[in-house]
C-alpha positions, -999 to 999 in steps of 0.1 A, spaced: -205 -288 -811 -184 -273 -782 -200 -264 -749 -195 -224 -754 -208 -228 -789 -240 -244 -775 -244 -215 -750 -244 -189 -777 -266 -209 -801 -292 -214 -774 -289 -179 -758 -299 -166 -794 -328 -185 -801 -364 -173 -804 -389 -197 -793 -423 -191 -803 -455 -213 -795 -489 -212 -810 -520 -215 -784 -538 -249 -789 -570 -234 -769 -581 -211 -744 -589 -217 -707 -620 -203 -692 -624 -199 -655 -646 -176 -630 -614 -158 -622 -609 -124 -638 -584 -105 -615 -551 -118 -605 -555 -107 -570 -584 -126 -565 -573 -159 -582 -562 -189 -561 -525 -193 -560 -527 -231 -565 -556 -248 -578 -556 -277 -551 -570 -254 -524 -598 -240 -545 -625 -263 -561 -635 -236 -586 -645 -250 -619 -637 -239 -656 -633 -254 -690 -609 -254 -716 -619 -248 -753 -595 -264 -779 -593 -251 -812 -607 -273 -841 -573 -284 -856 -564 -299 -824 -596 -317 -812 -582 -351 -827 -553 -346 -802 -580 -352 -774 -586 -389 -782 -583 -411 -751 -578 -379 -728 -612 -387 -710 -596 -414 -694 -575 -397 -671 -585 -379 -640 -560 -350 -640 -543 -330 -668 -512 -311 -666 -519 -274 -684 -491 -254 -697 -503 -218 -705 -489 -185 -712 -493 -159 -685 -506 -133 -710 -511 -107 -681 -481 -111 -664 -460 -80 -655 -423 -71 -657 -401 -101 -650 -388 -101 -614 -357 -123 -610 -361 -119 -570 -392 -110 -554 -414 -119 -523 -436 -150 -528 -472 -152 -520 -464 -176 -489 -435 -154 -473 -440 -118 -475 -410 -112 -454 -382 -127 -475 -371 -124 -511 -367 -155 -530 -351 -161 -566 -381 -167 -591 -368 -202 -599 -377 -211 -563 -413 -196 -564 -442 -199 -588 -450 -163 -593 -462 -153 -629 -437 -124 -633 -411 -147 -649 -382 -144 -676 -406 -167 -699 -442 -162 -684 -452 -202 -688 -479 -214 -663 -481 -248 -650 -512 -262 -633 -526 -297 -625 -563 -298 -630 -591 -324 -623 -607 -334 -654 -645 -339 -652 -657 -344 -688 -648 -342 -725 -676 -330 -748 -662 -322 -783 -637 -295 -781 -644 -285 -744 -628 -300 -713 -647 -292 -680 -623 -290 -652 -619 -282 -616 -592 -270 -592 -586 -240 -615 -562 -214 -606 -559 -196 -639 -574 -163 -653 -601 -164 -675 -590 -162 -712 -556 -176 -708 -538 -191 -738 -533 -227 -735 -499 -240 -748 -503 -277 -742 -519 -306 -724 -503 -335 -708 -520 -363 -690 -511 -367 -652 -498 -401 -649 -493 -410 -611 -466 -436 -619 -444 -409 -636 -453 -379 -620 -455 -386 -584 -424 -386 -562 -414 -399 -527 -392 -381 -503 -398 -346 -516 -378 -314 -502 -399 -284 -505 -371 -260 -499 -385 -228 -480 -420 -238 -485 -417 -263 -457 -416 -237 -434 -443 -214 -447 -472 -232 -429 -486 -241 -463 -508 -270 -449 -530 -242 -433 -535 -226 -467 -565 -248 -476 -584 -230 -445 -573 -194 -459 -584 -176 -487 -554 -188 -508 -552 -159 -532 -525 -132 -534 -550 -105 -518 -561 -132 -492 -528 -143 -483 -516 -105 -479 -545 -98 -456 -542 -128 -436 -525 -122 -402 -498 -149 -401 -472 -158 -376 -438 -175 -383 -440 -171 -421 
């Protein structure tokens, strides 16, 4: 198949996913939800639908999970926008992690605390309550960790200080910052 045929074929695809469960958290308002779970110890749990419970076999042996989920309350896609960490400069949507994306797919790394039947207790949750879960992958340090990482514009955004701030969209907008 020629390159141009691949482009046409792929551009016409409709990709549909079925949720495997629901993510529950204390977060009910986007403005008050942490922008990254690593900055907030909030707890929650995942409720896996019965037909997918056998897929949890051995997951309890991992300390962290990668969650892929659907931003079901995202707004209109914005290809260029100001990120929460830099309210001065517009950035391309693919260089930020905002939820108003062409395909509203979220990605979070959470701490796995326990597994009880179809319920996974988690912490470091930065996800709205009731969010549809698309997939779970184990975080494997040997596969997922990278050395010598470049962080683009984020390196100059004072992100090392976020842990001390209220790292929510509202908290970051209200925070008086310099050199950001």
